[in-house]
N, C-alpha and C positions, 0 to 999 in steps of 0.2 A: 559731258559736260553738265549737264544738267542733275547726273546722280550726284555730283561732288557740290553743286549749287544748295540743291534738297540737302544735303548730310548737314551744309553749312550754317542753314536753317534750322536744321532740328536741332544742333547742337546749342545754337544761340536761344530756341525757345525751351529747352531742357534747361540751361543754365538761370534765365528767366523762371521760371515754374520752381525751381530749388530755391532762388532767392527769395520769391513771394514766400513760399511755405516757410521758411529760414525762419524772415518776419513776420510770417504769422503764430509762429510757433514760439516766437519769443516775445511778440506782444501777449500770447496766451499766459504761457507761463512764467512770465517774469512781474513782480509784487510792484504794485504801487509805494513808494518809497513811504509818502504821505499823503494823505487824505482828509481833507478839511471841510465840515459840513456845514452850513451856516443855514438859519431857518429866519426870517426877517418879516415883521410887520405883525406879532403877536404880543400880547402883552407877558410879562415874564412867566406867570404860573402857568400860561397854556403855552407857553413855547416848550417849556419844559415835560409839560406832560406829551404832548407832539412827538418830541426827540425821544421820549421811554417808548416809545413806539414806530419810530422809525429806523427801518431797518440797513440802511445804510449808515446810520450813526452808531447801531450797536454792532456793525461786523468792521466798523471802518480801521481799529486797530488788529484785525484778522494779518498773521504774517501772510498768510496764503490767499488772499484776497488778489485777486489779478483785474487786470484793467476789462476782462468780459463780463467777469463776475461784477465788478464793480455799475457795468452800465447797465445791466440786470436789474440791479437794485435800485440804481437809479429812476427803469425806467417805470418801477412803482410806488416812485417813491410820492409824488405827488397824490394819487387813490389813498396811501397810507395818512397822507395827513389828512385829507378829508376824512377819512374813517375815522382817526382818531379826535377831530374836531365837533364830531354830531353828537357823541353824547356830552358835549357841554354845551348842547343848545345852537352849534352853528352846523347847520345843513347845506349851504348855499357860496361855500368856501372859494377862492380858483387860487390856481398856484403857477407858478412861471419859474418851472424848474431848468435850469443850464449844469452842465458835467465840463468842466474842459480841464486839458493839463497845461501848467503852464511852468517849465522846467522839466525837473523832477517832481513836482508837486501835485496833487490833483484835488480843483477843489469843486464842490457841488453846494451850488448857491438855489433855493428856495425863498421867492420873498411871496407871501401870502396874503392877498384880500382874504380877509376874513367875512364881509358882509355882515346881513344884518342878523341881529339874533333869533331865534325863534323863544318868542314869548305864551308864558301859561295864559291862555285866555280864563280858565275855570280852573277852582282849584274845589272840589269836595270832599273833606275831611271830617270822620265822625269815630267818636268812640262812643261805643254804647256798653252797655251792661255795668257791673257792680262798678267798675273802675270809673264810669263815667265822673264819679264822687271823688275819686281817689287821687290827693293834688301831684302827685307825681305825673299823671296822666294830663291834668292842666296844665301843667310845666312843660308836657311833651307840646302840647296844640300851640301853645303861646310862642315856643323856639323853636316851631319845626321850618326849618331852613327855606323851604319853597313859597311865595307866596303870588297870589293873581299879580299878573305885569309883571313878574320877575324871571328872568330867563331859565327855561327846563334846562336843569342840567341833572340827567339821567343818575350820573355817579350819587349826586347829592339824595337823589330819590331813593334810590335803593340803601345808601346807607340811612336813612331814616325808618324805610321801611323796617329794616333790620332792628333799629333800634327798640321802634316802637314792638316789633316779637320780643327781644329779650325785656326789654322792660315791662312787657305781661309774663314772662316766666318769674323772674325775677320776684315778683309780686305776687307770688302764687295763684294767677288766672290762668292753671294750666287749661282747661276747656277754651281758651281761645279763640278767635277763627277769626281771618281776613275775609267776609266777606265778599269783599271788592278789592280789588287792585289794580286797578288799568289808565295805563296811558294811550292815550286817541291821537296820534301827530298828523295832521293833515298840509303835505307838505305846499298844497295848490294855495290854500289860501294862507298859511302858516302859521298855524296857530296848534296850539298845544292844550288837551284839556286831560287833567289828572282826577283821579278818584280813588281813593284810601279809606276803608271802612273795615272797623275794627271793632268787633264785638268780645267783651272782655269775658263773660258771662259772669259764674260766682266767684270768688276768692277763696281760696282754700286755705285752710288754720294750723298749724305746727299739733300734729300729733303726738305720741310720749316717743322719746328716744332710747334707741336701744341698742346698746354696746354689748359687741359679739364677743364671743369669750378668746381669754389669749394676750391681752391686754398689757397683763403684769401688774395691772394698777385695780384697785379695789373701788367696787362700782361705787361704790357712797362718794370716795373724790373726783371718779369722773363726771360723774352729774354736775358737781358743783362746778364744773367749768361751762356747764349748758348756757347761757346768757338769754333763754327764751324758754317760755312755760308752755304747757297743751291750752290748745284756745285760743293761743295768739293769734294773731293774722302773720301769716307767710311772708317772711322777706328774704331773700337773698345773701343779705347783708348781716342777718344773724349767725346763715350758716357759715360765711367767712369770717364772722368773729369769732366764731367756736373754733374753728380751723385756728385762726392763728392763735386762740387759746393755748389748744391743744400743740403748735409747733413749740410756743414758746416753751412751754413744760419739757421740753427736752427729754419724755422719757419715750419715744415715739419715732422708729424710722420711715415707716408710711403712715399715712391717714386718707381713708377713704372715709366720707360724708355722702349717704343717698339718700334723697329723698324717696318712699317708697309709694309709687302713687296707683302702684298695681297692688295694695295692702292699704289702702282711702278707706276709711270706713265714714259715708257721708261725706262731707268735704275737711275730714281732718288726714292729716298726710302721717303715718310713721316716718320717723329718721332712724337708718342704720348706720351706728359708727365701727368701722372695721380699724384696727389698729395692731400694729406689729410693732413688739419693741425694740430698740436700738440696744446695742452691744453696752454694759454698763458701765463699763470704767472708760474715762474721759481723759487722756492725758496732752498738757501744753508744756511748752519749752520756748522761752524768752530771750532775747539779749538786746539790750539798748545800751545807748551812751547818752551823759548829760554832764557838760559841767561843773553843775552841782554836786552826782552823784557819782561822778566816772561811769568806768564800766559798769552796767547792771545787768543780772540775771535775771531769771523766773523759772522755778518747777510747778508745775501745778496738776495734782492727781484729783479725779471728782468721782465719786460714784453715784449714778442715778437710775433708779432709786435703790436704794438699801433694802428696803421692803415694800409690800403694796398698799401701805401708806404715803408712800410718795416722798418718805423722808430720803435727806441726802446726806452726803459727808464729804466737805469738801476741806484739802490739805494744801499748803502753799509754804514755797519756800522764797523769799527774796533774799538778795544780795547785793551790795555795792559797797563803795567806799567810804559813805558816810551814814549807811544803815542797813541793817539783815535781821530779819524777822522770821519767824517759823509759826504759822498759825494752824488751826483745825477749825471747822464751821458746820456742825449740826443743823442741818435746815429743815424747817418741820410747814410746811405748806398748811394755813386755816383759814377760815371762812371764804372768801371768794378765793382761791389758788392762785389766779392771774394778777391778784393783787396786795394779797396779806400774804406774811412769814412769820413766824418765830425763830430765832436762830439761837444757838448756843456756842461756842466758842471758846479757844484760850489759846494762850501762844506765849511765846519769849521773843520782846524788840528790842532790838540792841542799835543806839544810835552815838553819834562817835565823830561829827565834825570839829575843826579845829579848836569850836568855842568851848565845846561841852560833852561830857561822856553820860551815858544812862543807860540801863540794862533794868526793863519791865518783864517781869512775869504778869499775863494779863489771864482774869476769867472773866466773863460776861454773858449777859443776855441782852437780845434784842427783839423787837417789834418792829416790825417794815411795814406802812404803805403805800402803793401808788396810787394817789388820787384819780381816779377815771380814767387809768394806766395811761401809760404812753400812745399818742396815737400818732398818724399819718393824716393829714388835711391839706388839700392843694401842694402836696410838695412841701409842707412843713413837716417838722418834728414838733409836737409839744407836750409838755404832760411835767407832774409834778409827783414829788413822793417824799412822806414824813417818818421818821424811826424814832423811837424811842430808846432807848439803851440803860444799862446798868452796868461799867463797868468795877471790876476792882482788882486793881493795882500795889504790886509789891514794888519798887522802886528802890537802886543804888545810882544818885548820882552825883555829878561834881559840872561847876560850872564856875569858871574864874577860880577865887579862892575859896568859893564856898560849894559843900559839898552834904551830903547827908542820905539815909534810909526814909523812905514816906510811904505808907501806907493809905492807900486812898479806895473810897467807895464813893462812885460818883453816877450817880444818875445823871443825864443827859439828852439833847431833845434837837433832830436836826432837819429843816425844811431845803428843800431844793425846787428849785425849777428852770426848767428849760425852754426856748422857744427857740428853735432854728429851722435855716431851710436848707441843711447839712450837717451830717456832723463830723464830717471831714473839714472841708473849706468851706464855711457858709459866708454867703456875698450879705446876709443878714440875717442878724441872732444876738439874742441875748441869753444871760444866765445867771441865779443868784442862786446864794445860797445865805441860809441863818442857824445858827449852831448857839447853841447853850450847855453849860455841864458845870456842876459846883459839888463840893464836897464839906463835909463837918464834922466837925471831932466829937460830936456826939452819935455818930452813927456810922459806926467801922471805919473811922479815919483819926489820923491825925494830926490833918491840917485841914481849916476850913477854908473856903475860897469859895466864891461864885463868878463865872466868867462867859462873854458873848463875846460872838465873833459873827461880823456880815461881810460879806465881800459879794460882787457882780463885775461883771464884765456885758461889753456892748460891742457888737462889729456891725456895721451900717456901710450899705455900699454907695460908692458916688459916681458909679458908670467909670466904661472906660477900664474897666479892671484895677480903680483904684479901691482900697477900703478903709474905713478910718476907722481904730481901735481904742476902744477905753477901757478900765480898768482900774478898779478901786478895792481898798479892804481895810476894814476899822474894827480893832478888836479892845474886849478892856477886860482888868480883872479886880476884885474887888477883895482884899484879904486886911487884917489885921498886922501881919509881919510877913512881907514879901519876900525876907529871906529865907523862909522855911519851906518854900515851894519849890519842888522841883523841877530842873529844867525841861521837862516835858511839858508842864505846864504854863512854860514861860516863855514869850512873845519875844524874836528875832525877826530881824532884817536884812535884804542881801540877796543875791543870787539872780538866779534866769529867770525866775516869774516874779520877783522882787522889785527890788533896785538892782538895776545891772550895772555895771562897771566895779561892784562890789562882791567880796566875797562869799558865798552863802552862811546866810545866820552870823554873819562878822559886824552888822549894826547894833545896836542897841545900850542901853546905860551900861557903867564899865566901873569897876570895883577901884580901892585907892591904886592898886597896883597898873591899873589900864584895863585890865584882861574886862574882854564884853563878859557879863551877869545875865543879858536879858533885861525885859522891862514887863512890868504887869499892863504897858497900852502899846496899841499898834496902828498906823496909819499909813498906809502907802496908795501913791496912784500913778496910773502911765497913759500917756498920750502917744497913740502911737499913727503915722501914715504909710498903708503899702499898697506898692504900683507892682503892677502885671505889667511886664517886659514882654516877652515873647515866648512861646513854648509853653514850658513847664519852668519857667525862672523868674523870680521878680525881685523887686528890694523894697526897705524899709526906711523910715528916719524914726527915732523915737526920744522921747524925756520921760524919764521917773524920777518921781519922789517919793520918800519914806522913811522913815525909823521905826524903831521901839524906842518906847519910850516913858519918862517916870511921871511926865507929863504930857498932854497934848498940847500946851504952850512950849514945849521944848524943840528944839529948833529940828529940820528935816534934811535930808542928804539929798544929794540930784545926784544924778546921772544920765546920760545922753550918748546918744551911737547912732549907727547906720547898722544894716544888715540887708542879707542874702537871701532870699523864700527858693525853695523847690517846692516847688507842687510834687509830692511822689505817689506812686502807689498804695501806699502806707499812710499817706497826711501828708500836715505841709513840716518839714527840714526848716528849721530858724537857725540862722548862723550869723548872729550879733560881735559889734564889736563895740564894746560901751566905756565910756570913760566916767571916771568918779569926780564928780567936778567940786563938789564939796572938798576935797585931797586938798594940799598945798601943789603938791608934783603932778595933780590930774592925772594917774595910772590908769591905762586902759586893761581892760582882759576879753577876754574872749567867751560868748555863752554861747551853746549848741542843745537847743531841744528839739525831740522829735516826738511829734503826738498831735493830735484833733486841736482845733481851737478851743473849743466847749466841753 
């Protein structure tokens, strides 16, 4: 009887043990369905910093995170929070930590009492040596992020110290040393004493620039890319400028620029430049669409360089429903090769919109100068260029009831300025362009005229995704007999980037049969408001005015409409519906344009 009772007890005990083991195994093996981590009591910046160091936060989405592992992470969370706050100047923080399960979810809650901040009792910041009188070091001292009485932030201190070392290296103080860089923290009296002593030593200067053999470009041209001269104080910005110039040249697949401190003579450091030529042929194919042009395609081949003098040959074929051209351009770097170029070109251009027909054979020469070069400053792109051209054209043309053959030799000039914070979709920016050209029947032409044109565009951000866009264009032609001017030098209006709601080049003076023949003057303007909605999508409303005119007193045509904007990876795609308000039945047209704003 005793044995029977004992057996039952053993059986019950075994069942309890197995049930307990099963529950334990289930608890260990079962992942938490969800874990929420909340840290309270900290400013937003500190909270983000703490969460980045908190193990339980980093692992909360781990599918294999078990309750046991969760409790282990929770157990060390309070110390991790205190440790994360110390470099930011808070050494007396306290943490109340709780971990609980509510139904299927887990909640880890940490309430932080941040405590007093450790402040800087004394700051001993010194720069000695030749750099003492160098303005960038004076600016560094003025803008040093720490000061006496401020909260001691160890991360700011380390960043500032590294900036000081980088500044010295960039300015050519290659023998500079940190004589002292100490932080003394006394947690009993709760003070921090910071000392940073930097001796710049002498400033080095540029020595000669040596280009290693094998670049494929003659030495005389390479030397013209160098923006500094021997004996000039060393500045790493000049090295970067040299690199940018060589990158923009597009001759090289690899560019290495090395200051050879080991070969310094006195305080002059020679510069070694090693260049590896890129493959000489470059090909581009493009396909696009616009309601003015219809489907359009482009094929382009460039040979760069053709010879060691850096000459290039560019050929390009463009085809669309209203214009096709085949051109070849031979480009020669002159003067400063980053900014100056002479090019010879020839081509055939055929234009056939509904209002005119033109086939031109063209040869010409151009000199282009980029004033100050395009530059990147504080996130903005700004710069200008000027080009001078002489074009010789033979044109067969027809517009309305007028037609003819013309020979024109046209000197011309164009000036362009651009200032924007983005080439694709700027929030602030503007562009302006001025151009003029002319011909004389006393100089290899059978027509005399003078023509000037100006256009501009302004984009201004109104905040909250809104942009205000203003566009304007004005042009004038002066000639004794306008009827003999070929269609390529007449003004027309209407289309995607002119007056929307009207067909491409459908606006202008007409002949007695009502056919548009173009005019000697042009005046257009546009006001548009664009609003970003969500994601990559936005909308726009606009009103356009303009016309090609016989006189500026002639009436203008009006168009207005609404549009959809898609901010695509290749730039802004505009889809507009516009109404021709100056026509009796106010017909509407769809306009689609792909490309950058400026």
